C-alpha positions in Angstrom: -93.5 35.8 128.1 -94.4 32.6 129.8 -93.3 29.2 129.0 -90.4 29.9 126.6 -89.9 26.7 124.6 -88.8 25.4 121.0 -89.2 22.2 119.5 -85.8 21.7 119.0 -84.3 23.1 122.5 -82.9 21.1 125.3 -84.7 21.5 128.6 -81.6 23.4 129.9 -81.7 25.9 126.9 -85.2 26.6 127.5 -84.6 27.4 131.3 -81.7 29.4 130.6 -83.5 31.5 128.1 -86.2 31.9 130.3 -83.8 33.0 133.0 -82.5 35.7 130.5 -86.0 36.8 129.4 -87.0 37.2 133.4 -83.7 38.9 134.1 -83.5 41.5 131.2 -87.0 42.3 130.2 -87.7 45.1 132.3 -84.3 46.7 131.5 -85.0 46.3 127.6 -88.4 47.7 127.9 -87.5 50.8 129.6 -84.6 51.4 127.0 -86.7 50.7 124.1 -89.4 52.8 125.5 -87.0 55.8 126.2 -85.6 55.1 122.7 -88.9 54.9 120.7 -91.0 57.2 122.8 -94.1 55.0 122.4 -95.2 52.1 124.7 -96.9 49.8 122.3 -93.8 50.0 119.8 -91.4 49.3 122.9 -93.3 46.1 123.7 -92.9 45.0 120.2 -89.2 45.9 120.1 -88.6 43.7 123.2 -90.7 40.9 121.8 -88.6 41.0 118.5 -85.4 41.4 120.8 -86.1 38.1 122.3 -87.3 36.6 119.4 -84.1 37.3 117.4 -82.0 36.1 120.6 -83.9 33.1 120.8 -83.1 32.4 116.9 -79.4 33.0 117.6 -79.2 31.6 121.1 -77.1 28.9 120.2 -74.8 31.0 118.1 -74.0 33.5 121.1 -70.4 32.7 122.2 -70.4 34.6 125.0 -67.6 37.1 124.2 -69.5 39.6 125.7 -72.2 39.9 128.4 -75.8 38.7 128.0 -76.9 42.3 128.5 -74.7 43.5 126.2 -76.0 41.1 123.4 -79.4 41.8 124.2 -78.8 45.5 124.1 -77.3 45.3 120.8 -80.2 43.5 119.2 -82.6 45.7 120.9 -80.8 48.8 119.7 -80.7 47.2 116.0 -84.4 46.7 116.7 -85.1 50.1 117.7 -83.3 51.7 114.8 -85.3 49.5 112.3 -88.7 50.6 113.9 -87.8 54.3 113.6 -86.7 54.0 110.2 -90.3 52.7 109.5 -92.5 55.3 107.4 -95.1 54.7 110.3 -93.1 55.7 112.8 -92.1 59.1 111.3 -95.7 60.1 111.3 -96.6 59.3 114.8 -96.5 61.6 118.0 -94.1 60.2 120.3 -93.6 63.3 122.6 -93.3 61.4 126.4 -93.1 62.8 129.9 -91.4 61.1 132.9 -94.8 60.1 133.8 -95.5 58.1 130.8 -92.2 55.8 131.4 -92.7 52.4 132.7 -92.5 52.4 136.4 -89.1 52.5 138.0 -88.2 50.6 141.2 -88.1 54.1 142.8 -90.3 57.1 141.9 -88.7 59.8 140.3 -88.0 63.3 142.2 -88.5 66.5 140.4 -84.6 66.8 139.6 -84.6 63.6 137.9 -87.8 64.2 135.8 -86.1 67.6 134.7 -82.7 65.6 134.0 -84.9 62.6 131.9 -86.6 65.4 130.1 -83.4 67.1 129.1 -81.8 63.6 128.1 -84.4 62.9 125.9 -83.9 66.2 123.8 -80.1 65.3 123.2 -79.3 64.3 119.7 -79.8 60.4 119.1 -76.3 59.3 119.2 -75.6 61.3 122.7 -78.8 60.0 124.0 -78.0 56.5 123.5 -74.6 56.7 125.2 -76.2 58.4 128.2 -79.2 55.9 128.3 -76.9 53.0 128.4 -74.2 54.4 130.6 -76.6 55.7 133.3 -80.0 54.1 132.7 -78.7 50.5 131.9 -75.5 50.5 134.1 -73.4 49.5 131.2 -69.6 50.4 131.1 -67.8 52.1 128.2 -66.6 48.8 126.7 -69.9 47.5 126.7 -71.4 50.6 125.2 -69.0 50.6 122.4 -69.5 46.8 121.5 -73.4 47.6 121.5 -73.1 50.6 119.4 -70.2 49.2 117.3 -68.0 52.1 117.8 -64.8 52.6 119.6 -64.0 53.3 123.4 -62.9 56.7 122.8 -66.0 57.5 120.7 -68.3 56.6 123.7 -66.4 58.5 126.2 -66.4 61.6 123.7 -70.1 61.2 123.4 -70.6 60.8 127.3 -68.5 63.9 127.6 -70.5 66.0 125.1 -73.8 64.9 126.5 -72.7 65.9 130.0 -71.6 69.3 128.9 -75.0 69.7 127.1 -77.2 68.6 130.1 -74.5 70.7 132.5 -75.3 73.8 130.3 -79.0 73.4 129.8 -79.7 72.5 133.6 -77.6 75.5 134.9 -79.5 77.7 132.5 -76.9 78.5 130.0 -78.7 76.5 127.1 -75.7 75.3 124.8 
């Protein structure tokens, strides 16, 4: 996303938004890809996220962090894409090898874990992806998902229990 500019933007706003894109685009792309399981759809979701953020830039009050604000927009965008009729009829099975490159390659244990994370129910998977893969705290996740702090904690606890059972061979 080169040269992010708009006709009614001040140079400082353009620079701030360009910094926002450069800083958060890789994390948003990984999250959208994990959520949608389709590389092109993830790119479209990230582009749409930044388009929505650009339109709403002046209304961003800073009550939450930029990352939380962008993740909330990305999550809604991914939900909208998943609701589309086209999306329901496409095979989106992914393996860790299909993921956009991480800064450090996956180990065999990490590959097994991410495969199991992707098989969690959507609500649990969202919480795990935001907490462990986006390094968001429980309060940021609660704000992003629009749920209570205790609901986030509950989802993370249930996800850990399921993952532990599966990875230890107890299949819960």
